[in-house]
C-alpha positions as CSV (number, residue, x, y, z in Angstrom):
1,M,-25.0,-58.4,-55.7
2,N,-23.7,-55.2,-54.3
3,E,-20.3,-54.1,-55.5
4,Q,-18.0,-51.6,-53.9
5,T,-15.4,-49.9,-55.8
6,G,-12.3,-48.4,-54.2
7,E,-8.9,-47.1,-55.1
8,P,-6.1,-49.7,-55.3
9,D,-3.9,-50.0,-52.2
10,K,-1.1,-47.4,-52.1
11,A,2.3,-48.1,-50.8
12,P,2.8,-46.4,-47.4
13,E,4.7,-43.2,-47.8
14,P,7.9,-42.9,-45.7
15,S,7.5,-40.5,-42.8
16,E,9.0,-37.2,-43.3
17,V,12.0,-36.4,-41.1
18,Q,11.3,-33.4,-38.9
19,P,14.2,-30.8,-38.6
20,P,15.6,-30.5,-35.1
21,A,14.0,-27.8,-33.0
22,R,15.9,-24.6,-32.9
23,P,17.2,-23.5,-29.5
24,P,15.7,-20.3,-28.3
25,R,17.5,-17.1,-29.2
26,V,19.3,-15.5,-26.3
27,P,19.2,-11.7,-26.5
28,I,22.4,-9.7,-26.3
29,F,21.2,-7.7,-23.4
30,N,19.2,-10.1,-21.3
31,L,18.3,-7.7,-18.5
32,P,15.5,-7.9,-15.9
33,P,12.7,-5.5,-16.7
34,A,13.3,-3.5,-13.5
35,L,16.9,-3.0,-14.4
36,L,16.1,-2.1,-18.0
37,F,13.5,0.5,-16.7
38,S,16.1,2.0,-14.4
39,L,18.6,2.3,-17.2
40,C,16.1,3.9,-19.5
41,L,15.0,6.3,-16.8
42,L,18.6,7.4,-16.2
43,I,19.3,7.9,-19.9
44,L,16.0,9.8,-20.4
45,I,16.8,12.2,-17.6
46,Y,20.2,12.8,-18.8
47,A,19.0,13.2,-22.4
48,V,16.5,15.9,-21.3
49,Q,19.1,17.5,-19.2
50,A,21.7,17.6,-22.0
51,L,19.6,18.2,-25.1
52,V,16.4,20.0,-24.0
53,L,17.0,22.1,-20.9
54,S,18.6,25.5,-20.9
55,D,21.7,26.2,-18.8
56,D,19.5,27.9,-16.2
57,A,17.1,25.0,-16.1
58,V,20.0,22.5,-15.7
59,S,21.3,24.6,-12.8
60,W,17.8,24.5,-11.2
61,L,17.6,20.7,-11.8
62,L,20.9,20.0,-10.2
63,F,20.3,22.3,-7.3
64,T,16.8,21.0,-6.6
65,F,17.5,17.3,-7.0
66,G,21.3,17.0,-6.3
67,F,22.6,16.3,-2.8
68,V,24.4,19.1,-0.9
69,P,25.8,18.4,2.6
70,A,25.4,22.1,3.6
71,R,21.6,21.7,3.6
72,Y,21.9,19.8,6.9
73,V,23.6,22.6,8.8
74,I,21.2,25.4,7.6
75,P,18.0,25.8,9.6
76,L,15.0,24.5,7.8
77,S,13.3,27.9,8.0
78,Q,16.0,29.3,5.8
79,Q,15.8,26.8,3.0
80,G,13.4,24.7,1.0
81,L,12.4,21.1,1.5
82,E,15.1,19.7,-0.9
83,L,17.0,18.1,2.0
84,F,14.2,15.5,2.3
85,W,14.3,14.0,-1.2
86,T,17.8,14.8,-2.5
87,P,19.4,11.9,-0.6
88,V,17.7,9.7,-3.2
89,T,17.1,11.9,-6.3
90,Y,20.8,12.7,-6.7
91,S,21.3,9.1,-7.8
92,L,19.2,9.7,-10.9
93,L,21.4,12.6,-12.2
94,H,24.6,12.6,-14.1
95,G,27.1,15.2,-15.2
96,S,28.4,14.0,-18.5
97,T,27.9,11.4,-21.2
98,Q,31.0,9.6,-20.0
99,H,29.6,9.6,-16.5
100,I,26.3,7.9,-17.4
101,V,27.9,5.5,-19.8
102,F,30.4,4.3,-17.2
103,N,27.7,3.9,-14.6
104,A,25.3,2.2,-17.0
105,F,28.0,-0.4,-17.8
106,W,28.6,-1.3,-14.1
107,L,24.9,-1.1,-13.3
108,M,24.2,-3.8,-16.0
109,A,27.0,-6.0,-14.8
110,F,26.2,-6.0,-11.1
111,G,22.5,-5.0,-11.1
112,A,21.3,-7.9,-13.2
113,P,22.2,-10.7,-10.7
114,V,21.0,-8.7,-7.7
115,V,17.6,-7.9,-9.4
116,R,17.0,-11.5,-10.5
117,R,17.7,-12.6,-7.0
118,I,15.7,-10.1,-4.9
119,G,12.9,-9.0,-7.3
120,T,11.6,-5.7,-8.4
121,L,10.1,-4.3,-5.2
122,R,13.1,-5.2,-3.0
123,F,15.4,-3.7,-5.7
124,L,13.5,-0.5,-5.5
125,F,14.0,-0.3,-1.7
126,F,17.6,-1.3,-2.1
127,W,18.2,1.5,-4.5
128,I,16.6,4.1,-2.2
129,L,18.4,3.0,1.0
130,S,21.8,2.4,-0.7
131,A,21.5,5.9,-2.1
132,V,20.7,7.3,1.3
133,A,23.6,5.4,2.9
134,S,26.0,6.7,0.2
135,A,24.8,10.3,0.7
136,A,25.0,9.9,4.5
137,L,28.7,8.9,4.6
138,H,29.5,11.6,2.1
139,A,27.7,14.2,4.3
140,I,29.4,13.0,7.4
141,L,32.9,13.3,5.9
142,N,32.1,16.6,4.2
143,W,29.9,18.2,6.8
144,G,28.6,21.6,5.9
145,D,30.2,21.5,2.4
146,V,28.4,23.2,-0.4
147,S,29.6,20.7,-3.1
148,L,27.0,19.0,-5.2
149,L,26.8,15.2,-5.3
150,I,25.1,13.5,-8.3
151,G,25.3,10.1,-9.9
152,A,24.3,6.4,-9.4
153,S,27.8,5.3,-8.4
154,G,26.9,4.9,-4.7
155,V,23.9,2.6,-5.6
156,I,26.1,0.7,-8.0
157,S,28.7,0.2,-5.3
158,G,25.9,-1.1,-3.0
159,L,25.0,-3.6,-5.7
160,M,28.7,-4.6,-5.9
161,G,28.7,-5.2,-2.1
162,A,25.5,-7.2,-2.3
163,A,26.9,-9.3,-5.1
164,C,29.9,-10.3,-2.9
165,R,27.4,-12.1,-0.7
166,F,26.3,-14.6,-3.3
167,A,27.9,-14.1,-6.8
168,F,31.3,-15.6,-5.8
169,P,30.4,-18.9,-4.1
170,A,32.9,-20.5,-1.7
171,D,32.5,-24.0,-3.1
172,R,33.9,-25.2,-6.4
173,R,30.4,-26.0,-7.8
174,P,28.6,-22.7,-8.4
175,M,25.1,-22.7,-9.9
176,P,24.8,-22.1,-13.7
177,V,23.5,-18.6,-13.0
178,A,24.9,-16.5,-10.2
179,H,21.7,-15.4,-8.6
180,L,20.9,-19.0,-7.6
181,N,24.0,-19.4,-5.5
182,A,23.6,-19.7,-1.7
183,R,24.0,-16.6,0.3
184,L,27.3,-16.3,2.2
185,S,27.5,-15.0,5.7
186,I,29.6,-12.0,6.2
187,I,32.3,-14.2,7.8
188,D,32.2,-16.7,5.0
189,A,32.3,-14.0,2.4
190,L,35.5,-12.6,4.0
191,K,37.0,-16.0,4.0
192,S,36.4,-16.3,0.2
193,R,39.6,-15.6,-1.7
194,T,37.7,-14.4,-4.7
195,V,35.6,-12.0,-2.6
196,V,38.7,-10.7,-0.8
197,I,40.6,-10.1,-4.1
198,F,37.6,-8.3,-5.6
199,M,37.2,-6.1,-2.5
200,L,40.9,-5.3,-2.4
201,L,40.9,-4.3,-6.1
202,W,37.7,-2.2,-5.5
203,L,39.3,-0.5,-2.5
204,V,42.5,0.2,-4.4
205,G,40.5,1.9,-7.2
206,N,38.7,4.1,-4.7
207,A,42.0,4.9,-2.9
208,L,43.4,6.1,-6.2
209,I,40.3,8.2,-6.7
210,A,40.6,9.7,-3.2
211,V,44.2,10.9,-3.9
212,G,43.1,12.4,-7.2
213,I,44.0,9.7,-9.7
214,P,40.8,8.8,-11.6
215,L,40.5,5.4,-13.2
216,V,38.6,6.9,-16.1
217,G,37.2,10.2,-17.2
218,D,38.3,13.8,-16.6
219,S,40.8,14.3,-13.9
220,D,39.5,17.8,-13.2
221,Q,36.1,16.4,-12.2
222,E,36.0,15.3,-8.5
223,I,34.6,11.9,-7.7
224,A,32.9,11.2,-4.5
225,W,34.9,8.1,-3.4
226,D,33.3,8.3,0.1
227,A,29.8,7.8,-1.4
228,H,31.1,4.7,-3.1
229,I,32.3,3.3,0.2
230,G,29.1,4.1,1.9
231,G,27.1,2.2,-0.7
232,F,29.4,-0.7,-0.8
233,V,29.4,-1.2,3.0
234,F,25.6,-0.9,3.0
235,G,25.2,-3.5,0.3
236,F,27.7,-5.9,1.8
237,L,26.6,-5.8,5.4
238,L,22.8,-5.5,5.0
239,F,22.1,-7.6,1.9
240,S,20.5,-10.3,4.0
241,L,17.7,-7.9,4.8
242,F,16.7,-7.7,1.1
243,D,17.5,-11.3,0.1
244,R,15.1,-14.1,-0.5
245,A,15.6,-17.8,-0.9
246,P,16.5,-18.4,-4.5
247,R,14.2,-20.7,-6.4
248,P,15.9,-23.9,-7.6
249,P,16.3,-24.1,-11.4
250,A,13.4,-25.8,-13.3
251,E,14.0,-29.4,-14.4
252,P,14.0,-29.6,-18.2
253,T,11.2,-31.6,-19.7
254,G,10.4,-33.2,-23.0
255,A,12.6,-32.2,-25.9
256,A,14.5,-29.8,-23.8
257,K,16.3,-32.7,-22.1
258,D,17.8,-33.8,-25.4
259,M,18.9,-30.3,-26.4
260,L,22.6,-29.5,-26.2
261,Q,23.9,-26.0,-26.0
262,S,27.4,-24.8,-26.3
């Protein structure tokens, strides 16, 4: 007779209770890569300008890459080729730490929703063309002037104008994230009370700058309010040329459906 030996039956062990899944950590600065790269580039350029270059080298940098309206009344045979690239490169330069910190703050605030909506390549073209539009209005209103224009404020104003077309929805049920809102037409945007109030506050701020009352910074440093207006008008009127249909938010699946966030 064959006998089989085995261990006595064990009582079933109670199943272990699994701890609830931790929600994903949200970084403090949740910036799109293109915007983060832009910020790092601006900071790097200013750091080299302020900490590495000599005074003569800084003067060369500002002259070679800053925007000067007088270049467009001087015959090309009597000057270099700076007039071709300075309508864009001036937007990468800054004059002081306060200048770049102030611009970086507003660039993060208004650049993030625009970049998320239009993508990296369109953001690059938007930066270039809004810088040109800002410089163009500044040149028209200061024709033949030898003053130097630097700073990303014109581009940032363009991003503000673009944000007015989608970040402040007309209905009472905006999307959870601003860049997924429907694009407003120019007329609908001007009918939005939120957009109108924002634009009025923005215009009042630039009007104060125009009469010599800066909102922040050194009152002795002139601010190109006209470049701000050129950028804002460009972004507000022409945003639809850069816009793309926003993707609907992904439907949560699995455990994500049961996760509550506050």
